[in-house]
N, C-alpha and C positions, 0 to 999 in steps of 0.2 A: 849765915847763909841761907838763902830762900829755899823752901822745899820745892822740889820740880815734880810736877805732877806727871805719872807714867803715860806715855804716849802710846803704847803699844801693849795690847793684852792678847794673849793665845789661850785659844780653848781647844782642848782636845775633845773631840766628839765621838760618839759610838752608837751603832746600831747592829745588832748581832756579831758578825764577826767583823764588820766594816769599822776602820777607825779614821777618822778624818780630822784636820786642824783647820780651825777657822780663826779669824784675826779681826781685832777692831783697832783701827788706827785713828788716833785723836788729834784734832787740832786744838792744841792748848789754848790757842788765843781766843777761839770762837767756842769752843765746847762742841764742835761739829765733829761727827765721826762717821768713818765708813767701815762697813762689816765686809770681809772677804769669804766668799764660799761658805755661806751659813747652810748648814746641814744637820740632819738627824735629831737633836736634842734641843727644841725650840725653848722649853722651860731653862734651861742651863744658859742658852744665848740670852733671853729677857731677863734672867737674874742679873747676869752680868753687865748687861747694859744699864739697868737701874742701879746696880751696886757702884758703877763708876759715874753715874750721874751725867752721862753724855747724851747727846741728840744725833741719833743715827740720820744722815740725810743722803747716804749713798749705800747701796749694796753692788760690791764688784766682784764679778765671776771670771775666775782665770780661764774656764771652759766649760762646756756644756754637759759634761757627764752629770748624771743623775745625782751621785754621791756629792756633788759641789754646788748644785742647784735646788736641790728639793724643798729648802725653806725660803729661796729668794722672794717669791710673791707674797708669803706670808708676813716676812718681816718688811717688806716695802710697803704692803698695806697697812700694817699696823703703826709705822712711823712715817708714812707719807714720805717715803723715799724713793729716788731714782735708781734704776739698775743700769749697770755698765757691763758691756761683754765686747770683746773685740769684733770689728766688722768682719774679719775674715772667718772667724769663728760661729759666729751668726749665720754667714752665708752658706758656709760649707754643712753646718748640720741643721740648718734650717730652725734653729733655736727661737722659740716664741715666749714671750711672757708678758704681763703689763708692765707700763712705764720702762721699756727696755730702751735704752740709748745705746748707740754705736759707740765704740771707743776706737779710734783711728789711728793715735799717735803711739805706736808701739803697741805689743798685744802678745798673749800667751797663744802660741801657733796650733794649726791644725795638727793633731796627733800628739801635742805636749810638749814638743820642742819650741824653745824661744827663739825668735828671729832679732 
């Protein structure tokens, strides 16, 4: 039986009393990956990316709270990745960062509820 490469990595990240989770989702066929809500511990995130030998091509942000977005620009710059967030979230909170793309097919809604 062929060994199947793991395609989801969960990172528990913290800063002072904040604890957040970030996720790396891998397309096994291409080796391309997306990271969701990169926050707080840049070295830990970079180490996991190198350990898994994936290419980060997208940064996905569920919403614009700082504890979900504070490393988005740095990750995007380091890996030349595009950043995606829902159009509604961007418009409502006026969120801005480099390489930001609108995601319009489904989204994490304003205030944290899903539509």
